[in-house]
NUMI-399260 format. One record per residue (C-alpha): residue number from 1; y negated, z negated, x. Coordinates in nm, 2 decimals. Each point is the difference from the previous one (the first is absolute). Layout:
<rs>
[NUM; [Y; Z; X]]
...
</rs>
This chain:
<rs>
[1; [0.00; 0.00; 0.00]]
[2; [-0.23; -0.06; 0.29]]
[3; [0.04; 0.37; 0.11]]
[4; [-0.07; 0.11; -0.36]]
[5; [-0.32; -0.21; -0.01]]
[6; [-0.11; 0.15; 0.33]]
[7; [0.04; 0.35; -0.15]]
[8; [-0.18; -0.10; -0.33]]
[9; [-0.29; -0.14; 0.21]]
[10; [-0.05; 0.34; 0.15]]
[11; [-0.02; 0.18; -0.34]]
[12; [-0.34; 0.06; -0.15]]
[13; [0.14; 0.00; -0.35]]
[14; [0.34; -0.08; -0.16]]
[15; [0.12; 0.22; -0.28]]
[16; [0.09; -0.21; -0.31]]
[17; [0.36; 0.12; 0.02]]
[18; [0.02; -0.12; 0.36]]
[19; [-0.16; -0.33; -0.10]]
[20; [0.27; -0.05; -0.27]]
[21; [0.27; 0.08; 0.25]]
[22; [-0.13; -0.25; 0.25]]
[23; [-0.03; -0.26; -0.27]]
[24; [0.36; 0.06; -0.12]]
[25; [0.11; -0.03; 0.37]]
[26; [-0.17; -0.33; 0.07]]
[27; [0.11; -0.14; -0.34]]
[28; [0.37; 0.04; 0.09]]
[29; [0.17; -0.33; 0.04]]
[30; [0.15; 0.08; 0.34]]
[31; [-0.35; 0.06; 0.15]]
[32; [-0.15; -0.32; -0.12]]
[33; [0.06; -0.31; 0.21]]
[34; [-0.11; -0.22; -0.29]]
[35; [0.32; 0.13; -0.18]]
[36; [0.25; 0.01; 0.28]]
[37; [0.08; -0.22; 0.30]]
[38; [-0.22; 0.08; 0.30]]
[39; [-0.10; -0.20; 0.31]]
[40; [-0.34; -0.16; -0.02]]
[41; [-0.15; 0.25; 0.24]]
[42; [0.14; 0.30; -0.19]]
[43; [-0.12; -0.16; -0.33]]
[44; [-0.36; -0.03; 0.14]]
[45; [0.00; 0.36; 0.12]]
[46; [0.15; 0.12; -0.32]]
[47; [-0.26; -0.18; -0.21]]
[48; [-0.28; 0.13; 0.22]]
[49; [0.11; 0.37; -0.01]]
[50; [0.07; -0.02; -0.38]]
[51; [-0.36; -0.13; -0.06]]
[52; [-0.14; 0.26; 0.24]]
[53; [0.18; 0.28; -0.19]]
[54; [-0.13; -0.13; -0.33]]
[55; [-0.35; -0.01; 0.13]]
[56; [0.02; 0.35; 0.15]]
[57; [0.14; 0.14; -0.33]]
[58; [-0.28; -0.16; -0.19]]
[59; [-0.27; 0.14; 0.24]]
[60; [0.14; 0.35; 0.05]]
[61; [0.14; 0.10; -0.34]]
[62; [-0.22; 0.17; -0.26]]
[63; [-0.05; -0.30; -0.23]]
[64; [0.01; 0.17; -0.33]]
[65; [0.34; 0.15; 0.07]]
[66; [0.20; -0.28; 0.16]]
[67; [0.25; -0.22; -0.18]]
[68; [-0.12; 0.11; -0.34]]
[69; [-0.32; -0.20; 0.04]]
[70; [-0.20; 0.25; -0.20]]
[71; [-0.35; -0.13; -0.01]]
[72; [0.08; -0.30; 0.22]]
[73; [-0.04; -0.04; 0.38]]
[74; [0.23; -0.18; 0.23]]
[75; [-0.21; -0.27; 0.17]]
[76; [0.07; -0.19; 0.32]]
[77; [-0.13; -0.35; 0.00]]
[78; [-0.10; -0.20; 0.31]]
[79; [0.36; -0.13; 0.04]]
[80; [0.12; 0.36; 0.02]]
[81; [0.17; -0.02; -0.35]]
[82; [-0.01; 0.33; -0.20]]
[83; [-0.09; -0.05; -0.37]]
[84; [-0.10; 0.23; -0.28]]
[85; [-0.36; -0.01; -0.12]]
[86; [-0.21; 0.22; -0.22]]
[87; [-0.21; 0.28; 0.14]]
[88; [-0.30; -0.23; -0.02]]
[89; [0.17; -0.22; 0.26]]
[90; [0.08; -0.30; -0.21]]
[91; [0.32; -0.19; 0.03]]
[92; [0.27; 0.04; -0.27]]
[93; [0.03; -0.29; -0.25]]
</rs>
């Protein structure tokens, strides 16, 4: 996943279909150290790269087309958490 994140960082934009594929990939149980047994070091790296990929997807994917958000934007808060908010930039209720 770290190699994938490095390639995503180099892209100017991510096509929505690619964003969906990456999201499906990182959502697989076997690639999530919070769902399978991993060493502490691997768990920290896994969590960091998963967050990095989510942030990159949120920043580089045309917002109106990704994840069926329609008129919503994907927002990244100060903690690096991706959330859905309206076009006006408000947090969801």
